[in-house]
BALOBA-1460 file (C-alpha; in Angstrom, 3 decimals):
// residues 142
<rec num="1" residu="m" x="46.250" y="23.575" z="10.032"/>
<rec num="2" residu="k" x="42.856" y="24.994" z="10.934"/>
<rec num="3" residu="t" x="41.578" y="24.284" z="7.410"/>
<rec num="4" residu="g" x="42.689" y="20.656" z="7.682"/>
<rec num="5" residu="m" x="40.895" y="20.243" z="10.993"/>
<rec num="6" residu="i" x="37.704" y="21.834" z="9.639"/>
<rec num="7" residu="i" x="37.748" y="19.490" z="6.631"/>
<rec num="8" residu="t" x="38.337" y="16.489" z="8.909"/>
<rec num="9" residu="i" x="35.430" y="17.461" z="11.175"/>
<rec num="10" residu="f" x="33.213" y="18.016" z="8.125"/>
<rec num="11" residu="v" x="34.070" y="14.584" z="6.667"/>
<rec num="12" residu="i" x="33.434" y="12.879" z="10.020"/>
<rec num="13" residu="a" x="30.076" y="14.663" z="10.349"/>
<rec num="14" residu="v" x="29.012" y="13.628" z="6.822"/>
<rec num="15" residu="v" x="30.000" y="10.005" z="7.480"/>
<rec num="16" residu="l" x="28.138" y="9.972" z="10.817"/>
<rec num="17" residu="i" x="24.979" y="11.503" z="9.345"/>
<rec num="18" residu="g" x="25.124" y="9.113" z="6.392"/>
<rec num="19" residu="g" x="25.545" y="6.169" z="8.761"/>
<rec num="20" residu="i" x="22.603" y="7.260" z="10.893"/>
<rec num="21" residu="v" x="20.359" y="7.676" z="7.843"/>
<rec num="22" residu="f" x="21.451" y="4.284" z="6.469"/>
<rec num="23" residu="f" x="20.821" y="2.591" z="9.831"/>
<rec num="24" residu="m" x="17.369" y="4.167" z="10.161"/>
<rec num="25" residu="m" x="16.346" y="3.180" z="6.618"/>
<rec num="26" residu="k" x="17.736" y="-0.340" z="7.009"/>
<rec num="27" residu="n" x="15.838" y="-0.947" z="10.251"/>
<rec num="28" residu="s" x="12.575" y="0.669" z="9.178"/>
<rec num="29" residu="n" x="9.797" y="-1.068" z="7.286"/>
<rec num="30" residu="y" x="10.061" y="1.435" z="4.457"/>
<rec num="31" residu="s" x="9.785" y="0.118" z="0.935"/>
<rec num="32" residu="n" x="9.462" y="1.870" z="-2.374"/>
<rec num="33" residu="p" x="5.735" y="2.326" z="-3.162"/>
<rec num="34" residu="a" x="6.538" y="1.736" z="-6.837"/>
<rec num="35" residu="d" x="7.764" y="-1.745" z="-5.913"/>
<rec num="36" residu="n" x="4.499" y="-2.419" z="-4.122"/>
<rec num="37" residu="a" x="2.480" y="-1.521" z="-7.203"/>
<rec num="38" residu="r" x="3.882" y="-4.473" z="-9.139"/>
<rec num="39" residu="l" x="2.001" y="-7.736" z="-9.095"/>
<rec num="40" residu="d" x="3.842" y="-10.771" z="-7.805"/>
<rec num="41" residu="t" x="2.367" y="-13.503" z="-9.966"/>
<rec num="42" residu="n" x="3.901" y="-16.164" z="-7.729"/>
<rec num="43" residu="n" x="1.967" y="-14.893" z="-4.722"/>
<rec num="44" residu="p" x="-1.823" y="-14.853" z="-5.087"/>
<rec num="45" residu="s" x="-2.193" y="-12.592" z="-2.083"/>
<rec num="46" residu="s" x="-0.228" y="-9.811" z="-3.787"/>
<rec num="47" residu="g" x="-3.263" y="-8.513" z="-5.587"/>
<rec num="48" residu="i" x="-4.147" y="-10.963" z="-8.335"/>
<rec num="49" residu="d" x="-7.425" y="-12.813" z="-8.594"/>
<rec num="50" residu="t" x="-7.398" y="-15.627" z="-6.053"/>
<rec num="51" residu="n" x="-10.563" y="-17.345" z="-7.260"/>
<rec num="52" residu="t" x="-9.810" y="-20.464" z="-9.290"/>
<rec num="53" residu="n" x="-13.341" y="-20.787" z="-10.695"/>
<rec num="54" residu="t" x="-13.125" y="-20.367" z="-14.486"/>
<rec num="55" residu="n" x="-16.800" y="-19.433" z="-14.963"/>
<rec num="56" residu="d" x="-16.737" y="-15.868" z="-16.352"/>
<rec num="57" residu="n" x="-19.975" y="-15.033" z="-14.514"/>
<rec num="58" residu="s" x="-18.580" y="-16.015" z="-11.124"/>
<rec num="59" residu="q" x="-17.807" y="-13.489" z="-8.459"/>
<rec num="60" residu="k" x="-14.109" y="-13.061" z="-7.786"/>
<rec num="61" residu="t" x="-12.056" y="-11.928" z="-4.835"/>
<rec num="62" residu="y" x="-9.023" y="-9.671" z="-5.165"/>
<rec num="63" residu="n" x="-6.417" y="-8.914" z="-2.510"/>
<rec num="64" residu="v" x="-4.759" y="-5.547" z="-2.022"/>
<rec num="65" residu="n" x="-1.864" y="-5.423" z="0.411"/>
<rec num="66" residu="i" x="-1.000" y="-2.310" z="2.375"/>
<rec num="67" residu="r" x="2.763" y="-2.175" z="2.770"/>
<rec num="68" residu="g" x="5.379" y="0.565" z="2.860"/>
<rec num="69" residu="f" x="2.707" y="3.266" z="3.145"/>
<rec num="70" residu="a" x="1.188" y="2.253" z="-0.200"/>
<rec num="71" residu="f" x="-1.642" y="0.136" z="-1.574"/>
<rec num="72" residu="s" x="-0.135" y="-2.756" z="-3.595"/>
<rec num="73" residu="l" x="-2.478" y="-2.011" z="-6.488"/>
<rec num="74" residu="s" x="-2.885" y="1.680" z="-7.206"/>
<rec num="75" residu="t" x="-5.627" y="0.817" z="-9.713"/>
<rec num="76" residu="i" x="-7.602" y="-2.392" z="-9.932"/>
<rec num="77" residu="t" x="-10.337" y="-3.169" z="-12.462"/>
<rec num="78" residu="i" x="-12.993" y="-5.653" z="-11.419"/>
<rec num="79" residu="n" x="-16.543" y="-6.668" z="-12.334"/>
<rec num="80" residu="a" x="-19.693" y="-5.771" z="-10.439"/>
<rec num="81" residu="g" x="-20.246" y="-8.358" z="-7.719"/>
<rec num="82" residu="d" x="-16.518" y="-8.882" z="-7.108"/>
<rec num="83" residu="t" x="-14.956" y="-8.402" z="-3.682"/>
<rec num="84" residu="v" x="-11.724" y="-6.655" z="-2.725"/>
<rec num="85" residu="i" x="-9.937" y="-7.531" z="0.513"/>
<rec num="86" residu="w" x="-7.366" y="-5.083" z="1.878"/>
<rec num="87" residu="t" x="-4.764" y="-6.452" z="4.319"/>
<rec num="88" residu="n" x="-2.545" y="-4.147" z="6.358"/>
<rec num="89" residu="n" x="1.026" y="-5.480" z="6.429"/>
<rec num="90" residu="d" x="2.482" y="-2.305" z="7.947"/>
<rec num="91" residu="p" x="3.129" y="-1.896" z="11.675"/>
<rec num="92" residu="t" x="1.298" y="1.437" z="11.343"/>
<rec num="93" residu="g" x="-2.500" y="1.675" z="11.276"/>
<rec num="94" residu="h" x="-4.166" y="2.471" z="7.943"/>
<rec num="95" residu="t" x="-7.703" y="2.975" z="6.635"/>
<rec num="96" residu="v" x="-9.536" y="2.421" z="3.370"/>
<rec num="97" residu="t" x="-11.704" y="5.525" z="2.967"/>
<rec num="98" residu="s" x="-13.645" y="6.808" z="-0.062"/>
<rec num="99" residu="d" x="-12.448" y="10.141" z="-1.436"/>
<rec num="100" residu="s" x="-16.107" y="11.106" z="-1.791"/>
<rec num="101" residu="g" x="-19.191" y="9.382" z="-0.479"/>
<rec num="102" residu="s" x="-19.179" y="6.573" z="2.048"/>
<rec num="103" residu="e" x="-18.846" y="3.430" z="-0.085"/>
<rec num="104" residu="l" x="-15.501" y="2.577" z="1.520"/>
<rec num="105" residu="s" x="-15.142" y="3.310" z="5.213"/>
<rec num="106" residu="s" x="-12.912" y="0.977" z="7.190"/>
<rec num="107" residu="s" x="-11.891" y="1.417" z="10.769"/>
<rec num="108" residu="t" x="-8.173" y="1.826" z="11.406"/>
<rec num="109" residu="l" x="-6.587" y="-1.480" z="10.434"/>
<rec num="110" residu="s" x="-3.781" y="-2.701" z="12.680"/>
<rec num="111" residu="k" x="-1.052" y="-4.914" z="11.242"/>
<rec num="112" residu="g" x="-2.573" y="-8.161" z="9.967"/>
<rec num="113" residu="n" x="-6.158" y="-6.859" z="9.989"/>
<rec num="114" residu="t" x="-8.345" y="-6.881" z="6.888"/>
<rec num="115" residu="y" x="-11.225" y="-4.938" z="5.402"/>
<rec num="116" residu="s" x="-13.384" y="-6.267" z="2.587"/>
<rec num="117" residu="h" x="-15.988" y="-4.742" z="0.338"/>
<rec num="118" residu="t" x="-18.167" y="-6.178" z="-2.425"/>
<rec num="119" residu="f" x="-18.729" y="-3.732" z="-5.287"/>
<rec num="120" residu="n" x="-22.204" y="-4.160" z="-6.782"/>
<rec num="121" residu="t" x="-22.431" y="-0.978" z="-8.856"/>
<rec num="122" residu="a" x="-20.254" y="-0.013" z="-11.830"/>
<rec num="123" residu="g" x="-18.140" y="3.094" z="-11.394"/>
<rec num="124" residu="t" x="-14.773" y="4.383" z="-10.258"/>
<rec num="125" residu="y" x="-14.142" y="4.337" z="-6.528"/>
<rec num="126" residu="s" x="-11.168" y="6.468" z="-5.509"/>
<rec num="127" residu="y" x="-9.946" y="5.986" z="-1.964"/>
<rec num="128" residu="h" x="-7.170" y="6.935" z="0.433"/>
<rec num="129" residu="c" x="-5.809" y="6.276" z="3.913"/>
<rec num="130" residu="t" x="-7.180" y="8.898" z="6.315"/>
<rec num="131" residu="p" x="-4.064" y="9.168" z="8.545"/>
<rec num="132" residu="h" x="-1.797" y="9.155" z="5.454"/>
<rec num="133" residu="p" x="-3.650" y="11.104" z="2.720"/>
<rec num="134" residu="g" x="-0.797" y="10.603" z="0.256"/>
<rec num="135" residu="m" x="-1.771" y="6.934" z="0.070"/>
<rec num="136" residu="k" x="-4.259" y="6.854" z="-2.812"/>
<rec num="137" residu="a" x="-5.701" y="4.199" z="-5.085"/>
<rec num="138" residu="k" x="-8.866" y="3.356" z="-6.984"/>
<rec num="139" residu="v" x="-11.140" y="0.489" z="-7.884"/>
<rec num="140" residu="i" x="-12.762" y="0.541" z="-11.323"/>
<rec num="141" residu="v" x="-15.918" y="-1.570" z="-11.432"/>
<rec num="142" residu="r" x="-17.227" y="-2.645" z="-14.855"/>
């Protein structure tokens, strides 16, 4: 009888803990960072070139969304003179900060705020979010 009661209590505890975890995940803004790294070609603001000018020498603007504690494009390759605009879609504040140097140095972006930077020099610019150092990405400028 005691074994049956212990098993019953254990099963109830597992169900309760599972329910709490499910409820917390369902009601949080968490999303899989791997999902955020995919381009949504139906949504220009998801990270694809939003400039409709077909002149190859024109400067282009790219959008990187911050969502689910991840940058929507973990690597983006652009040309010198192009601009990248980061938009924070998380309720949590994030930054765009160079791993080395000071090329990228945003303030903390609240939800809906943006930071933009025009890259004039070829190179690889690795960056992260200061409050969340696991958030990393890079811009490759040709």
